[in-house]
C-alpha positions in Angstrom: -12.2 41.5 -186.5 -11.5 38.9 -183.9 -8.1 37.7 -182.8 -8.7 34.3 -184.5 -9.6 36.1 -187.8 -6.4 38.2 -187.6 -4.3 35.1 -186.8 -5.9 33.2 -189.7 -5.4 36.1 -192.2 -1.7 36.4 -191.3 -1.2 32.6 -191.4 -2.8 32.4 -194.9 -0.9 35.5 -196.2 -4.0 37.5 -196.8 -2.9 40.6 -194.8 -0.8 42.8 -197.1 1.8 45.4 -196.1 0.9 48.8 -197.6 4.6 49.7 -197.9 6.3 46.6 -199.6 3.1 44.8 -200.7 4.3 41.6 -199.1 2.3 39.5 -196.6 2.2 40.8 -193.1 4.1 38.3 -190.9 3.3 39.2 -187.3 1.0 41.0 -184.9 1.4 42.3 -181.4 -0.6 43.8 -178.5 -4.1 42.7 -179.5 -6.8 44.3 -177.3 -10.6 44.2 -177.5 -12.1 47.5 -176.5 -15.6 48.3 -175.2 -17.1 51.7 -174.7 -19.8 51.4 -172.1 -22.5 53.7 -170.7 -23.5 53.4 -167.1 -26.8 54.6 -165.7 -27.7 55.6 -162.1 -28.5 52.0 -161.1 -25.0 50.6 -162.0 -26.4 48.9 -165.1 -23.9 48.6 -167.9 -25.1 49.1 -171.4 -22.6 48.4 -174.2 -22.5 51.3 -176.6 -19.8 50.0 -179.1 -16.8 47.7 -179.2 -13.8 47.1 -181.4 -10.3 45.8 -181.4 -6.8 47.3 -181.6 -3.8 45.5 -182.8 -0.3 46.3 -183.8 0.5 44.8 -187.3 4.2 44.2 -188.1 5.3 43.5 -191.7 8.4 41.4 -190.9 9.6 41.1 -194.5 13.3 41.6 -195.3 14.1 45.3 -195.6 10.6 46.5 -194.5 10.3 48.1 -191.1 6.5 48.9 -191.5 4.5 48.6 -188.2 1.2 50.2 -187.3 -1.2 50.2 -184.4 -4.7 50.1 -185.9 -8.4 49.7 -185.0 -9.1 48.7 -188.6 -7.1 45.6 -189.4 -9.7 44.6 -192.1 -8.2 47.4 -194.3 -5.1 45.3 -194.7 -6.8 42.1 -195.8 -6.6 41.4 -199.6 -9.8 40.4 -201.3 
């Protein structure tokens, strides 16, 4: 899930907090990750990639916050 997709989902209220069931209001520390394999000739071959982001509920009375590699799990259908 790209940073733009996360930003759009939060702006549209589509990311849901698993604790209070309200929309997630904020995110922090987005990072794209790449696992690479290097061969003997210094050629880089990308094995896999993903993202990590800290999601923060931000609703009154809810302190839920989680660092995740799977932000799509919090998007409501």
